[in-house]
Residue frames as a rotation matrix with the C-alpha (Angstrom) as fourth column:
UNK 1
0.655 0.246 -0.714 -108.58
-0.323 0.946 0.029 -56.68
0.683 0.212 0.699 -108.59
UNK 2
0.600 -0.399 0.693 -107.05
-0.712 0.128 0.690 -58.54
-0.364 -0.908 -0.207 -105.66
UNK 3
-0.575 -0.789 -0.215 -104.22
-0.818 0.558 0.140 -61.18
0.010 0.256 -0.967 -105.91
UNK 4
-0.582 0.412 0.701 -106.81
-0.124 0.807 -0.577 -63.66
-0.803 -0.423 -0.419 -104.78
UNK 5
0.599 0.770 -0.219 -109.03
-0.261 -0.072 -0.963 -62.81
-0.758 0.633 0.158 -107.85
UNK 6
0.218 -0.585 -0.781 -106.10
-0.975 -0.106 -0.193 -63.01
0.030 0.804 -0.594 -110.08
UNK 7
-0.710 -0.422 0.565 -105.19
-0.542 0.839 -0.055 -66.42
-0.450 -0.345 -0.824 -108.56
UNK 8
-0.105 0.809 0.578 -108.70
0.018 0.583 -0.813 -67.65
-0.994 -0.074 -0.076 -109.29
UNK 9
0.685 0.357 -0.635 -108.65
-0.588 -0.243 -0.771 -66.47
-0.430 0.902 0.044 -112.81
UNK 10
-0.157 -0.897 -0.414 -105.32
-0.984 0.176 -0.010 -68.25
0.082 0.406 -0.910 -113.27
UNK 11
-0.661 0.051 0.749 -106.76
-0.298 0.898 -0.324 -71.39
-0.689 -0.437 -0.578 -111.81
UNK 12
0.453 0.891 -0.020 -109.72
-0.149 0.053 -0.987 -71.20
-0.879 0.450 0.157 -114.24
UNK 13
0.546 -0.271 -0.792 -107.37
-0.837 -0.213 -0.504 -70.78
-0.032 0.939 -0.343 -117.14
UNK 14
-0.584 -0.795 0.165 -105.23
-0.804 0.595 0.024 -73.61
-0.117 -0.119 -0.986 -115.97
UNK 15
-0.243 0.652 0.719 -108.22
-0.098 0.721 -0.686 -75.79
-0.965 -0.237 -0.111 -115.70
UNK 16
0.779 0.549 -0.303 -109.39
-0.322 -0.064 -0.945 -74.80
-0.538 0.833 0.127 -119.25
UNK 17
0.099 -0.777 -0.621 -105.92
-0.992 -0.030 -0.120 -75.42
0.075 0.629 -0.774 -120.65
UNK 18
-0.761 -0.339 0.553 -105.64
-0.451 0.889 -0.075 -78.91
-0.466 -0.307 -0.830 -119.05
UNK 19
0.017 0.896 0.443 -109.28
-0.046 0.443 -0.895 -79.69
-0.999 -0.005 0.049 -120.13
UNK 20
0.875 0.421 -0.238 -108.85
-0.201 -0.131 -0.971 -78.63
-0.440 0.898 -0.030 -123.83
UNK 21
0.325 -0.813 0.483 -105.06
0.769 0.524 0.365 -79.20
-0.550 0.252 0.796 -124.37
UNK 22
0.812 0.061 0.581 -104.85
0.420 -0.753 -0.507 -75.78
0.407 0.655 -0.637 -125.77
UNK 23
-0.353 -0.935 0.036 -101.56
0.724 -0.297 -0.623 -73.88
0.593 -0.194 0.782 -125.45
UNK 24
0.104 0.370 -0.923 -102.00
0.890 -0.449 -0.080 -71.43
-0.444 -0.813 -0.376 -122.53
UNK 25
-0.781 -0.375 -0.499 -100.67
0.185 -0.903 0.388 -68.45
-0.596 0.211 0.775 -124.55
UNK 26
-0.833 0.540 0.125 -103.40
0.117 -0.048 0.992 -69.00
0.541 0.841 -0.023 -127.18
UNK 27
-0.096 0.812 -0.576 -106.06
0.903 0.314 0.292 -69.58
0.418 -0.492 -0.764 -124.51
UNK 28
-0.208 -0.093 -0.974 -105.01
0.719 -0.689 -0.088 -66.32
-0.663 -0.718 0.210 -122.58
UNK 29
-0.978 -0.208 -0.034 -104.88
0.130 -0.721 0.680 -64.29
-0.166 0.661 0.732 -125.77
UNK 30
-0.513 0.850 0.114 -108.59
0.288 0.045 0.957 -65.11
0.808 0.524 -0.268 -126.54
UNK 31
0.042 0.544 -0.838 -109.66
0.964 0.198 0.177 -64.96
0.262 -0.815 -0.516 -122.91
UNK 32
-0.174 -0.185 -0.967 -108.31
0.688 -0.725 0.015 -61.50
-0.704 -0.663 0.253 -122.37
UNK 33
-0.696 0.126 0.706 -109.70
0.580 -0.481 0.657 -60.04
0.423 0.867 0.262 -125.45
UNK 34
-0.977 0.183 0.105 -111.58
-0.207 -0.739 -0.640 -57.08
-0.040 -0.648 0.761 -124.14
UNK 35
-0.274 0.919 -0.283 -114.90
-0.839 -0.085 0.537 -57.93
0.470 0.385 0.795 -125.71
UNK 36
-0.050 0.131 -0.990 -114.72
0.121 0.985 0.124 -61.56
0.991 -0.114 -0.065 -124.44
UNK 37
-0.793 -0.371 -0.483 -113.64
0.511 0.026 -0.859 -60.48
0.331 -0.928 0.169 -120.94
UNK 38
-0.834 0.523 0.174 -116.38
-0.551 -0.795 -0.253 -57.88
0.006 -0.307 0.952 -120.73
UNK 39
-0.032 0.836 -0.548 -118.95
-0.627 0.411 0.662 -60.48
0.779 0.365 0.511 -121.67
UNK 40
-0.267 -0.143 -0.953 -117.79
0.536 0.800 -0.270 -62.70
0.801 -0.583 -0.137 -118.84
UNK 41
-0.978 -0.207 -0.021 -118.12
0.140 -0.584 -0.800 -59.80
0.153 -0.785 0.600 -116.44
UNK 42
-0.355 0.935 0.010 -121.82
-0.784 -0.303 0.542 -59.78
0.509 0.185 0.841 -117.27
UNK 43
0.402 0.592 -0.699 -122.14
-0.262 0.805 0.532 -63.34
0.877 -0.031 0.479 -115.99
UNK 44
0.519 -0.311 -0.796 -119.65
0.758 0.598 0.261 -63.56
0.395 -0.739 0.546 -113.16
UNK 45
0.995 -0.068 0.070 -118.53
-0.092 -0.897 0.432 -60.78
0.034 -0.436 -0.899 -110.73
UNK 46
0.481 -0.869 0.113 -115.08
0.570 0.408 0.714 -62.48
-0.666 -0.279 0.691 -110.68
UNK 47
-0.314 -0.527 0.790 -114.48
0.949 -0.181 0.257 -60.70
0.007 0.830 0.557 -114.02
UNK 48
0.696 0.683 -0.220 -115.84
0.688 -0.723 -0.069 -57.34
-0.206 -0.104 -0.973 -112.94
UNK 49
0.664 -0.522 -0.536 -112.44
-0.430 -0.853 0.297 -55.73
-0.612 0.034 -0.790 -113.16
UNK 50
0.890 -0.437 -0.131 -109.92
0.048 0.375 -0.926 -56.16
0.453 0.818 0.354 -115.97
UNK 51
0.505 -0.785 -0.359 -106.45
0.817 0.299 0.494 -57.11
-0.280 -0.543 0.792 -114.73
UNK 52
0.829 -0.451 -0.330 -103.97
-0.488 -0.872 -0.036 -54.23
-0.271 0.191 -0.943 -114.62
UNK 53
0.398 -0.755 -0.522 -100.30
-0.603 0.213 -0.769 -54.93
0.692 0.620 -0.370 -115.86
UNK 54
-0.524 -0.657 0.542 -99.11
-0.843 0.307 -0.443 -56.23
0.124 -0.689 -0.714 -112.65
UNK 55
0.011 0.580 0.814 -102.00
-0.593 0.660 -0.462 -58.68
-0.805 -0.478 0.351 -112.29
UNK 56
0.868 0.207 -0.452 -101.78
-0.497 0.350 -0.794 -59.64
-0.006 0.914 0.406 -115.90
UNK 57
0.025 -0.961 -0.275 -98.12
-0.766 0.158 -0.624 -60.47
0.643 0.226 -0.732 -115.33
UNK 58
-0.554 -0.124 0.823 -98.91
-0.745 0.515 -0.424 -62.55
-0.371 -0.849 -0.377 -112.31
UNK 59
0.546 0.758 0.357 -101.70
-0.436 0.621 -0.651 -64.52
-0.715 0.200 0.670 -114.10
UNK 60
0.713 -0.291 -0.638 -99.48
-0.627 0.142 -0.766 -64.94
0.313 0.946 -0.081 -117.22
UNK 61
-0.261 -0.939 0.223 -96.64
-0.881 0.137 -0.453 -66.10
0.395 -0.315 -0.863 -115.10
UNK 62
-0.353 0.228 0.908 -98.63
-0.633 0.656 -0.411 -68.66
-0.689 -0.720 -0.087 -113.05
UNK 63
0.728 0.669 0.150 -100.42
-0.382 0.577 -0.722 -70.14
-0.569 0.469 0.676 -115.90
UNK 64
0.593 -0.625 -0.507 -97.17
-0.606 0.067 -0.792 -70.40
0.530 0.777 -0.339 -118.00
UNK 65
-0.413 -0.767 0.491 -95.16
-0.895 0.242 -0.375 -71.86
0.169 -0.594 -0.787 -115.12
UNK 66
0.164 0.611 0.775 -97.96
-0.618 0.676 -0.402 -74.48
-0.769 -0.413 0.488 -114.45
UNK 67
0.927 0.312 -0.207 -97.82
-0.331 0.424 -0.843 -75.53
-0.175 0.850 0.496 -118.02
UNK 68
0.285 -0.908 -0.306 -93.96
-0.683 0.032 -0.730 -75.59
0.672 0.418 -0.611 -118.24
UNK 69
-0.724 -0.591 0.356 -93.61
-0.654 0.423 -0.628 -77.56
0.220 -0.687 -0.692 -114.92
UNK 70
0.249 0.967 0.054 -96.74
-0.924 0.221 0.312 -79.73
0.289 -0.128 0.949 -115.05
UNK 71
0.367 -0.177 -0.913 -94.87
0.095 0.984 -0.153 -83.11
0.925 -0.031 0.378 -114.90
UNK 72
-0.689 -0.722 -0.064 -92.81
0.115 -0.022 -0.993 -81.89
0.716 -0.691 0.098 -111.74
UNK 73
-0.601 0.514 0.612 -95.79
-0.793 -0.480 -0.375 -80.38
0.101 -0.711 0.696 -110.10
UNK 74
0.484 0.806 -0.341 -97.97
-0.737 0.586 0.338 -83.50
0.472 0.088 0.877 -110.83
UNK 75
-0.081 -0.535 -0.841 -95.22
0.227 0.812 -0.538 -85.79
0.971 -0.235 0.055 -109.48
UNK 76
-0.917 -0.311 0.249 -95.38
-0.151 -0.307 -0.940 -83.88
0.368 -0.900 0.234 -106.24
UNK 77
-0.058 0.973 0.225 -99.28
-0.982 -0.096 0.164 -84.32
0.181 -0.211 0.961 -106.17
UNK 78
0.426 0.100 -0.899 -98.78
-0.245 0.970 -0.009 -88.02
0.871 0.224 0.438 -106.77
UNK 79
-0.572 -0.747 -0.338 -96.18
0.121 0.330 -0.936 -88.21
0.811 -0.576 -0.098 -104.01
UNK 80
-0.967 0.156 0.200 -98.36
-0.245 -0.379 -0.892 -86.44
-0.063 -0.912 0.405 -101.31
UNK 81
-0.022 0.997 -0.070 -101.83
-0.996 -0.016 0.085 -87.57
0.083 0.072 0.994 -102.48
UNK 82
-0.848 -0.455 0.274 -101.17
-0.497 0.861 -0.107 -91.10
-0.187 -0.227 -0.956 -101.14
UNK 83
-0.662 0.514 0.545 -103.29
0.412 0.857 -0.308 -93.74
-0.626 0.021 -0.780 -102.75
UNK 84
0.474 0.791 -0.386 -104.83
0.048 -0.461 -0.886 -91.37
-0.879 0.402 -0.257 -105.27
UNK 85
-0.358 -0.500 0.788 -104.22
0.870 0.128 0.477 -91.31
-0.339 0.856 0.389 -108.92
UNK 86
-0.903 0.002 -0.429 -104.31
-0.047 -0.994 0.095 -87.97
-0.427 0.106 0.898 -110.63
UNK 87
-0.768 0.633 -0.093 -107.31
0.022 0.171 0.985 -89.26
0.640 0.755 -0.145 -112.80
UNK 88
-0.205 0.692 -0.692 -109.30
0.859 0.467 0.212 -89.67
0.470 -0.551 -0.690 -109.54
UNK 89
-0.640 -0.152 -0.753 -108.74
0.565 -0.757 -0.327 -86.16
-0.520 -0.635 0.571 -108.32
UNK 90
0.579 0.810 0.094 -111.48
0.648 -0.388 -0.655 -83.65
-0.494 0.441 -0.750 -109.31
UNK 91
0.075 -0.491 0.868 -110.31
0.900 -0.343 -0.271 -81.48
0.430 0.801 0.416 -112.07
UNK 92
0.683 0.199 0.703 -110.98
-0.027 -0.955 0.296 -78.32
0.730 -0.221 -0.646 -110.04
UNK 93
0.915 -0.385 0.123 -108.99
-0.079 0.128 0.989 -79.68
-0.396 -0.914 0.087 -107.08
UNK 94
0.364 -0.832 0.418 -106.16
0.860 0.472 0.192 -80.59
-0.357 0.290 0.888 -109.37
UNK 95
0.288 -0.164 0.944 -106.14
0.529 -0.794 -0.300 -77.13
0.799 0.585 -0.141 -110.86
UNK 96
0.883 0.043 0.467 -106.00
-0.332 -0.648 0.686 -75.65
0.332 -0.761 -0.558 -107.30
UNK 97
0.773 -0.617 0.150 -103.19
0.231 0.493 0.839 -77.91
-0.591 -0.613 0.523 -106.31
UNK 98
0.213 -0.678 0.703 -101.18
0.966 0.039 -0.255 -77.22
0.145 0.734 0.664 -109.42
UNK 99
0.520 0.062 0.852 -101.57
0.222 -0.973 -0.065 -73.60
0.824 0.223 -0.520 -108.75
UNK 100
0.925 -0.119 0.361 -100.47
-0.380 -0.257 0.888 -73.73
-0.013 -0.959 -0.283 -105.06
UNK 101
0.559 -0.783 0.275 -97.55
0.549 0.597 0.585 -76.03
-0.622 -0.176 0.763 -105.72
UNK 102
0.272 -0.522 0.808 -96.45
0.821 -0.313 -0.478 -73.82
0.502 0.793 0.344 -108.56
UNK 103
0.728 -0.044 0.684 -96.41
-0.267 -0.937 0.223 -70.78
0.632 -0.345 -0.694 -106.28
UNK 104
0.877 -0.397 0.271 -94.52
-0.205 0.201 0.958 -72.67
-0.435 -0.896 0.095 -103.57
UNK 105
0.485 -0.701 0.522 -92.00
0.686 0.676 0.270 -74.18
-0.542 0.227 0.809 -106.05
UNK 106
-0.116 -0.555 0.824 -91.39
0.989 -0.144 0.042 -71.51
0.095 0.819 0.565 -108.61
UNK 107
0.350 0.264 0.899 -92.67
0.274 -0.946 0.171 -68.06
0.896 0.186 -0.403 -107.25
UNK 108
-0.457 -0.661 -0.596 -90.40
0.724 0.113 -0.681 -66.89
0.517 -0.742 0.427 -104.50
UNK 109
-0.862 0.153 0.482 -92.35
-0.242 -0.962 -0.128 -63.76
0.444 -0.227 0.867 -103.93
UNK 110
0.223 0.971 -0.090 -95.42
-0.521 0.197 0.831 -65.82
0.824 -0.139 0.549 -102.70
UNK 111
-0.493 -0.382 0.782 -95.13
-0.870 0.240 -0.431 -66.88
-0.023 -0.893 -0.450 -99.13
UNK 112
-0.842 0.164 -0.514 -95.86
0.018 0.961 0.277 -70.77
0.539 0.224 -0.812 -98.87
UNK 113
-0.779 0.573 -0.253 -98.42
0.406 0.154 -0.901 -70.15
-0.477 -0.805 -0.353 -96.15
UNK 114
-0.301 0.635 -0.712 -100.35
-0.630 -0.693 -0.351 -67.65
-0.716 0.343 0.608 -98.40
UNK 115
-0.574 0.123 -0.809 -100.34
-0.743 0.338 0.578 -70.04
0.344 0.933 -0.103 -101.36
UNK 116
-0.900 0.255 -0.353 -101.68
0.320 0.937 -0.141 -72.88
0.295 -0.240 -0.925 -99.15
UNK 117
-0.624 0.657 -0.423 -104.29
0.318 -0.282 -0.905 -70.77
-0.714 -0.699 -0.033 -97.42
UNK 118
-0.359 0.484 -0.798 -105.54
-0.798 -0.603 -0.007 -69.21
-0.485 0.634 0.603 -100.67
UNK 119
-0.791 -0.024 -0.612 -105.64
-0.434 0.726 0.533 -72.69
0.431 0.687 -0.585 -102.30
UNK 120
-0.819 0.464 -0.337 -107.83
0.573 0.632 -0.521 -74.01
-0.029 -0.620 -0.784 -99.47
UNK 121
-0.392 0.738 -0.550 -110.19
-0.055 -0.615 -0.786 -70.92
-0.919 -0.278 0.281 -99.50
UNK 122
-0.438 0.194 -0.878 -110.48
-0.894 -0.193 0.404 -71.21
-0.091 0.962 0.258 -103.38
UNK 123
-0.925 0.065 -0.373 -111.17
-0.032 0.968 0.248 -74.93
0.378 0.242 -0.894 -103.19
UNK 124
-0.733 0.658 -0.169 -114.02
0.352 0.155 -0.923 -74.20
-0.582 -0.737 -0.345 -100.74
UNK 125
-0.240 0.581 -0.778 -115.80
-0.621 -0.708 -0.336 -72.18
-0.746 0.403 0.531 -103.48
UNK 126
-0.249 -0.063 -0.967 -115.59
-0.947 0.227 0.229 -75.12
0.206 0.972 -0.116 -105.95
UNK 127
-0.382 0.004 -0.924 -115.73
-0.196 0.977 0.085 -78.43
0.903 0.214 -0.372 -104.10
UNK 128
0.655 0.686 -0.318 -117.19
0.036 0.392 0.919 -80.44
0.755 -0.613 0.232 -101.31
UNK 129
0.668 -0.412 0.619 -115.62
-0.742 -0.430 0.515 -80.37
0.054 -0.804 -0.593 -97.82
UNK 130
0.782 -0.368 0.503 -113.99
0.101 0.871 0.480 -83.54
-0.615 -0.324 0.718 -98.30
UNK 131
0.621 -0.430 0.656 -112.26
0.722 -0.012 -0.692 -82.35
0.305 0.903 0.303 -101.28
UNK 132
0.674 -0.345 0.653 -111.18
-0.382 -0.920 -0.090 -79.22
0.632 -0.189 -0.752 -99.54
UNK 133
0.715 -0.412 0.565 -109.74
-0.455 0.340 0.823 -81.38
-0.531 -0.845 0.055 -96.74
UNK 134
0.676 -0.475 0.562 -107.90
0.658 0.733 -0.172 -83.42
-0.331 0.486 0.809 -99.42
UNK 135
0.605 -0.450 0.657 -106.35
0.310 -0.627 -0.714 -80.31
0.734 0.636 -0.240 -100.95
UNK 136
0.659 -0.303 0.689 -105.30
-0.708 -0.560 0.431 -79.13
0.255 -0.771 -0.583 -97.46
UNK 137
0.808 -0.301 0.506 -103.89
-0.164 0.711 0.684 -82.43
-0.566 -0.636 0.525 -96.75
UNK 138
0.671 -0.575 0.467 -101.84
0.728 0.391 -0.563 -82.84
0.141 0.718 0.681 -99.92
UNK 139
0.512 -0.461 0.725 -100.38
-0.094 -0.869 -0.486 -79.23
0.854 0.181 -0.488 -99.47
UNK 140
0.643 -0.262 0.720 -99.72
-0.757 -0.069 0.650 -79.90
-0.120 -0.962 -0.243 -95.65
UNK 141
0.805 -0.407 0.432 -98.08
0.313 0.909 0.274 -83.18
-0.504 -0.086 0.859 -96.47
UNK 142
0.565 -0.649 0.508 -95.87
0.593 -0.108 -0.798 -81.51
0.573 0.753 0.324 -99.06
UNK 143
0.501 -0.396 0.769 -94.79
-0.506 -0.856 -0.111 -78.85
0.702 -0.333 -0.629 -96.60
UNK 144
0.720 -0.166 0.673 -94.11
-0.589 0.364 0.721 -81.42
-0.365 -0.916 0.165 -93.92
UNK 145
0.797 -0.349 0.493 -92.24
0.467 0.873 -0.138 -83.65
-0.383 0.340 0.859 -96.28
UNK 146
0.515 -0.609 0.604 -90.08
0.421 -0.433 -0.797 -80.95
0.747 0.664 0.034 -97.86
UNK 147
0.443 -0.348 0.826 -89.18
-0.587 -0.809 -0.026 -79.21
0.677 -0.474 -0.563 -94.68
UNK 148
0.776 -0.240 0.584 -88.19
-0.416 0.502 0.758 -82.33
-0.475 -0.831 0.290 -92.89
UNK 149
0.783 -0.535 0.319 -85.73
0.622 0.681 -0.385 -83.41
-0.011 0.500 0.866 -95.60
């Protein structure tokens, strides 16, 4: 499993946690039960390979950090999504933005450019071109805003 695949799984888990209000730890425990995960693999090649320990640590860390720092991350999204309320942003785009900003803000081992590039690529798989451009614009605005201060 690649880091990109692990990131996409983390985004889906973050989306599910936000949509259901369920605690990420409980959601992940159920999600990664072997029988459940294997059933997902039959429907989607994203789940073809079960995460190894390193990938599981990355997914868990990312989902947990997003949950722990949601208010701070969302504040950055509000700041750079000029004229947009969070409620107006597609749930998928919001999950992608939260993931990328979490990696930028709290995961020092992930290069900022990689977090942004991967977010844009993943957004392409879920949203329309306008939304992908929006994700890129918010993340680019964040980087410009934070490096100029």
